[in-house]
C-alpha positions, -999 to 999 in steps of 0.1 A, spaced: 194 -577 -497 227 -561 -486 247 -542 -512 279 -559 -501 283 -594 -486 309 -620 -479 303 -658 -478 316 -685 -454 345 -696 -476 358 -660 -478 354 -653 -441 371 -684 -427 401 -678 -449 422 -655 -427 446 -646 -455 415 -632 -472 394 -618 -444 421 -601 -424 429 -579 -453 394 -565 -453 384 -538 -428 352 -523 -417 350 -487 -406 320 -472 -388 321 -436 -377 298 -409 -365 294 -371 -364 315 -367 -332 346 -381 -349 344 -414 -329 349 -446 -348 350 -484 -348 376 -500 -371 385 -537 -373 387 -565 -398 355 -582 -411 361 -611 -386 367 -586 -358 404 -596 -354 424 -564 -350 454 -563 -373 465 -526 -369 473 -504 -339 445 -482 -352 419 -509 -348 394 -508 -320 357 -510 -312 356 -475 -297 381 -448 -306 372 -413 -296 388 -378 -298 398 -365 -264 400 -328 -261 419 -330 -228 447 -349 -245 450 -326 -275 420 -337 -295 436 -368 -311 419 -401 -313 423 -426 -284 412 -462 -283 392 -471 -251 377 -504 -260 399 -525 -282 378 -556 -287 349 -576 -272 351 -614 -272 318 -632 -273 312 -668 -260 280 -688 -261 273 -714 -235 246 -739 -247 239 -772 -231 269 -769 -209 292 -764 -239 311 -731 -244 318 -718 -279 343 -689 -282 335 -665 -310 364 -641 -306 398 -641 -324 432 -627 -315 466 -631 -329 495 -640 -306 526 -641 -328 519 -668 -353 490 -683 -333 453 -673 -335 434 -680 -303 405 -684 -300 395 -691 -335 359 -679 -335 360 -670 -372 355 -707 -381 318 -703 -370 311 -673 -392 289 -681 -422 278 -646 -434 288 -609 -434 266 -581 -446 280 -546 -448 248 -527 -453 232 -508 -436 257 -517 -408 283 -545 -405 265 -577 -394 283 -610 -388 263 -642 -386 277 -673 -367 264 -709 -370 273 -736 -345 253 -768 -352 217 -758 -346 227 -723 -332 224 -692 -354 237 -660 -337 245 -626 -351 261 -593 -341 256 -559 -357 280 -530 -350 272 -493 -354 281 -459 -339 254 -438 -321 251 -408 -346 258 -379 -322 277 -393 -292 309 -412 -284 292 -445 -282 294 -478 -300 263 -500 -300 265 -538 -307 232 -557 -312 233 -595 -305 205 -618 -317 201 -654 -308 182 -663 -340 180 -701 -335 190 -724 -307 179 -757 -293 175 -742 -258 184 -711 -238 219 -698 -241 242 -677 -219 261 -650 -237 295 -641 -222 311 -608 -232 348 -602 -224 360 -566 -230 397 -558 -239 406 -523 -227 433 -502 -242 431 -465 -231 458 -452 -254 465 -431 -285 457 -448 -318 493 -441 -328 509 -460 -299 507 -493 -281 503 -501 -244 518 -526 -221 510 -541 -187 518 -514 -161 511 -507 -124 498 -472 -132 466 -486 -147 437 -481 -123 419 -514 -126 391 -506 -102 355 -500 -114 322 -486 -104 288 -502 -109 263 -484 -131 229 -494 -145 232 -528 -161 270 -525 -163 303 -511 -151 325 -481 -157 363 -480 -160 389 -452 -162 424 -467 -164 443 -434 -164 437 -398 -154 426 -373 -181 408 -401 -200 370 -402 -199 351 -430 -183 344 -461 -204 308 -470 -195 299 -506 -206 262 -514 -203 237 -539 -216 201 -534 -225 190 -564 -205 197 -575 -170 233 -587 -169 259 -598 -144 295 -587 -143 321 -610 -129 353 -592 -119 383 -612 -131 411 -587 -138 439 -600 -161 463 -587 -186 464 -604 -219 500 -600 -231 515 -602 -265 485 -595 -286 499 -591 -321 488 -568 -349 498 -586 -381 497 -556 -404 522 -537 -381 544 -568 -380 544 -570 -418 555 -534 -420 583 -538 -395 567 -517 -368 563 -524 -331 533 -548 -333 526 -563 -298 507 -549 -269 491 -559 -236 455 -553 -230 436 -553 -198 406 -575 -194 386 -566 -163 363 -597 -163 332 -606 -182 295 -600 -185 269 -627 -187 234 -624 -199 208 -651 -205 191 -653 -240 164 -675 -254 158 -682 -291 145 -650 -307 160 -627 -281 181 -597 -289 202 -575 -266 223 -543 -272 257 -537 -257 268 -501 -253 303 -487 -247 303 -450 -242 321 -421 -225 288 -412 -209 265 -434 -187 233 -440 -206 199 -455 -199 199 -492 -209 162 -492 -216 168 -469 -246 195 -489 -263 172 -510 -285 153 -480 -297 185 -460 -302 200 -488 -322 169 -492 -344 167 -454 -350 204 -453 -360 199 -481 -385 169 -463 -400 189 -431 -402 217 -449 -421 193 -463 -447 202 -488 -474 227 -486 -502 210 -490 -536 238 -479 -559 274 -467 -560 264 -430 -557 246 -439 -524 278 -455 -513 298 -424 -521 273 -402 -503 274 -425 -472 312 -422 -471 311 -384 -476 287 -382 -446 310 -404 -425 340 -381 -432 323 -349 -419 322 -345 -382 310 -319 -358 327 -318 -324 319 -291 -299 297 -274 -325 326 -271 -349 321 -290 -382 353 -302 -400 364 -329 -424 383 -360 -414 411 -365 -439 408 -403 -437 402 -432 -414 416 -444 -393 448 -425 -387 447 -392 -407 437 -361 -388 406 -339 -388 407 -304 -401 439 -307 -423 443 -276 -445 450 -291 -479 428 -322 -475 399 -300 -465 403 -276 -493 406 -304 -519 377 -325 -506 352 -299 -495 332 -295 -528 330 -333 -533 319 -341 -498 292 -314 -497 278 -299 -529 286 -328 -552 274 -354 -526 241 -339 -515 240 -303 -527 244 -290 -491 256 -254 -497 251 -243 -461 274 -272 -450 300 -262 -476 301 -227 -462 301 -238 -426 331 -260 -430 349 -235 -451 343 -207 -425 356 -230 -398 387 -238 -418 395 -202 -425 391 -193 -388 413 -223 -378 440 -219 -403 450 -182 -403 487 -191 -398 489 -214 -428 467 -194 -451 484 -161 -445 519 -166 -430 536 -200 -434 530 -236 -445 550 -265 -458 524 -272 -484 529 -239 -503 502 -247 -529 474 -254 -504 463 -218 -497 462 -210 -534 441 -241 -541 413 -224 -521 406 -203 -551 396 -234 -571 373 -245 -543 355 -212 -544 353 -213 -581 338 -248 -581 312 -235 -555 302 -205 -577 300 -228 -608 277 -252 -589 254 -224 -577 251 -208 -611 250 -239 -632 222 -253 -612 203 -220 -608 204 -223 -570 210 -187 -563 208 -155 -583 238 -132 -579 258 -161 -564 291 -150 -579 288 -115 -564 277 -128 -529 304 -154 -527 331 -130 -538 319 -104 -512 321 -131 -485 354 -148 -494 372 -122 -516 390 -107 -487 404 -141 -478 415 -149 -513 431 -115 -518 449 -118 -484 463 -152 -495 477 -136 -527 492 -107 -508 510 -132 -485 530 -145 -514 545 -111 -522 583 -108 -516 593 -108 -479 560 -120 -466 566 -158 -464 599 -175 -454 592 -206 -475 580 -192 -508 580 -158 -525 573 -142 -559 603 -135 -581 606 -105 -605 593 -128 -633 560 -131 -614 565 -168 -606 567 -183 -571 599 -199 -559 596 -224 -530 626 -235 -511 636 -245 -476 666 -267 -475 657 -303 -465 620 -296 -465 594 -308 -490 573 -278 -498 544 -294 -516 519 -322 -512 547 -346 -522 560 -346 -487 573 -381 -479 605 -383 -459 631 -411 -454 655 -408 -425 646 -371 -422 653 -363 -458 625 -355 -483 620 -380 -511 609 -353 -535 621 -319 -523 612 -301 -555 628 -268 -546 623 -240 -571 594 -231 -594 568 -259 -589 545 -263 -618 513 -269 -598 520 -241 -573 525 -216 -601 495 -228 -620 474 -223 -589 491 -189 -584 481 -178 -618 445 -190 -614 442 -172 -580 456 -139 -593 434 -140 -625 402 -148 -606 408 -122 -579 415 -95 -606 384 -104 -626 362 -104 -595 376 -71 -583 369 -56 -618 333 -67 -615 325 -61 -579 354 -41 -563 359 -4 -558 364 18 -589 398 30 -577 411 -4 -569 446 -6 -553 446 -44 -556 441 -43 -594 468 -17 -598 492 -38 -578 485 -73 -592 474 -67 -629 511 -64 -639 519 -96 -620 492 -114 -641 510 -103 -672 543 -114 -659 530 -149 -652 514 -151 -686 548 -141 -702 569 -165 -682 550 -196 -672 550 -214 -705 585 -205 -714 597 -216 -680 579 -250 -678 572 -260 -714 596 -284 -730 589 -286 -767 611 -316 -774 596 -336 -746 561 -325 -752 551 -318 -716 556 -295 -687 585 -297 -663 576 -307 -628 597 -280 -614 625 -257 -624 655 -249 -602 689 -234 -606 700 -264 -627 671 -260 -651 639 -280 -658 632 -312 -640 615 -334 -666 602 -362 -644 567 -370 -658 544 -363 -629 507 -354 -626 513 -320 -611 513 -305 -646 475 -313 -648 468 -283 -627 483 -260 -653 456 -272 -678 426 -280 -657 420 -249 -636 396 -221 -648 425 -199 -658 453 -217 -676 487 -201 -683 494 -223 -713 482 -225 -749 457 -251 -762 483 -271 -781 503 -275 -749 472 -287 -731 467 -314 -758 503 -326 -755 501 -327 -717 470 -348 -717 486 -371 -742 517 -376 -720 495 -382 -689 474 -407 -709 505 -426 -721 524 -427 -688 504 -419 -657 467 -429 -661 457 -462 -645 423 -477 -636 429 -468 -600 439 -431 -604 468 -412 -617 504 -423 -611 527 -399 -593 556 -408 -615 561 -424 -649 571 -461 -650 599 -451 -674 616 -432 -646 645 -451 -629 631 -439 -595 596 -454 -602 583 -479 -576 551 -495 -587 542 -514 -554 535 -498 -521 548 -526 -498 577 -535 -475 593 -514 -447 584 -478 -438 613 -467 -460 602 -488 -489 567 -474 -487 578 -438 -483 600 -442 -514 570 -454 -533 544 -430 -520 550 -402 -545 573 -422 -569 547 -444 -586 517 -449 -564 484 -440 -581 461 -415 -563 423 -414 -570 422 -377 -561 442 -369 -592 413 -380 -613 396 -348 -604 418 -324 -625 424 -351 -651 387 -358 -658 378 -322 -655 402 -311 -682 393 -340 -705 356 -331 -703 366 -295 -711 385 -306 -741 362 -334 -754 328 -329 -738 305 -358 -737 328 -378 -759 349 -385 -728 320 -400 -709 328 -436 -716 365 -431 -707 355 -415 -674 332 -444 -667 360 -469 -675 383 -450 -651 359 -451 -622 342 -485 -624 373 -502 -610 369 -484 -577 334 -499 -573 347 -533 -582 371 -530 -553 347 -520 -525 351 -555 -510 388 -549 -505 409 -530 -480 382 -508 -465 349 -526 -471 325 -502 -488 350 -473 -486 375 -456 -510 412 -459 -503 438 -432 -502 461 -447 -529 468 -478 -550 499 -495 -565 510 -480 -597 515 -515 -611 486 -539 -619 466 -553 -603 466 -519 -585 461 -531 -549 447 -505 -524 468 -490 -496 469 -461 -472 439 -448 -453 410 -471 -459 384 -443 -462 400 -412 -478 383 -378 -479 402 -368 -511 395 -400 -529 358 -400 -520 354 -363 -530 372 -368 -563 349 -397 -572 319 -376 -563 331 -347 -585 338 -371 -614 303 -386 -609 289 -350 -611 309 -341 -642 298 -374 -659 261 -367 -652 264 -331 -663 282 -339 -696 258 -369 -703 228 -346 -700 244 -320 -722 252 -347 -748 216 -358 -747 202 -323 -754 
């Protein structure tokens, strides 16, 4: 039995079903994303979206959708569905009776005595979507008609009818091939069984994406339909449709589909589901393995998102240490400029120290490798020391160390942290000055590097001579700069006007990292404040509801949503530092609370991204999901929390 299902009453209710999306992706970075009734509601939706190196490596939708029709006894039943303004036509969702998400999305249709299903998956290692159709029951033979809707455009834009589109095609084995524009790859559409293609070129104008309309964006586009395929099926038959950038051998489609299904395996519990998502978010293109920050519009290989999610998606997911190092090595090679010279997320390079520390802890705690700390430091110490050196005065334009040892970040009109939403070109939360999380990560990085150099560095060590006094400066100045005794928590940032006392989660990093620059009593007060004002059952709020700037719902126009993004939205990834510090302080006594804080995510897997973990949630109950439907940072945080829960539960049982 599938781990996640929907019934007929849910599926035929468009207000319900159109808000639930499926995401299927593979190791090449290609993906399929649509609603559970296969009606596209976003510009990012499509049956086959692929990265195209020739066009900058971004994702491009080749095949937007594929309408199915069954002809039985001279009657035609249209199973597709599109939105045209306020009208849905055809309305094939009315025939859907079942949806299974596991191991791959499968939709079952029932029309009188006809039972028909389609299952969608991506070929594991190629830019190819495979759709298996089965005529399970029918009173007689049926003819299946497949009508492809072609887009050939960036996932971030929309297309319209135009004379530049090259609408000609070439015949290939059991199918046809199209390339609407130069620099795009061919779209090869083939069927496992003998099929006919009827050329009937036509532009379908005004297809409307309801989610884009609701947000006030451009929401209508024209898609090119070149004609349709027909294939005969008798009860019990199955065929596989393939759309790929490479011509393939139709005879192999059924075996390839079956092998891919077996490779996916079944989901038995929530940990399996997390691991499945982790695997989906790691891709290897041209032999270069990286992390996709989130489907279906976040980019692959982003610095901060990769640093944050790397431990969760690798070692905490399946213990793959080799994969951890491979992705980290690629990131360091790719991000030399941001790591050592300039970046608008000034804390991101410093957070790499925490990623390395987590890796060392994992290796040593699980007795995976003797001498792990020394080997890992020898491999990555130069990088971590180079990052520290880059924050010295005069090295970076956007951030520098002051005489008090603290880092001051400022570029007028630029948000120099992860809280980087903009409205009309102006940052919502600029936070210029001494940022609490940046300086906490700074202290952690300096302390760790000094201790490692003392253990494994040269006896006459210039790095220690230079940076040991800085460690003392940070220790002397961090708490007195950020701590507010009367308020009972840490300032979010400090500028020329003094402490900004907005209650935000950034202060968690000052108490959760391996090296903390504050006293234990301060840690207790910070946790109490976070508990009282920021903790929700869907992550940690970015701002206290008591603040006049708080926005508890992420809805409305782009401006409305950008104003809410870091002014009240709850982020699952912030559970990572929160749960980590709570286990440090309370041990196994925190287990039940951690369980309580995570079980809501599993209750929500039938919403937003079906079977996936969303980027953010409303700060206000009922905490609806928003943002990327499958987030690397959210998935990774839940995997680390799961790891910490299991570890502390075992220690409690000893």
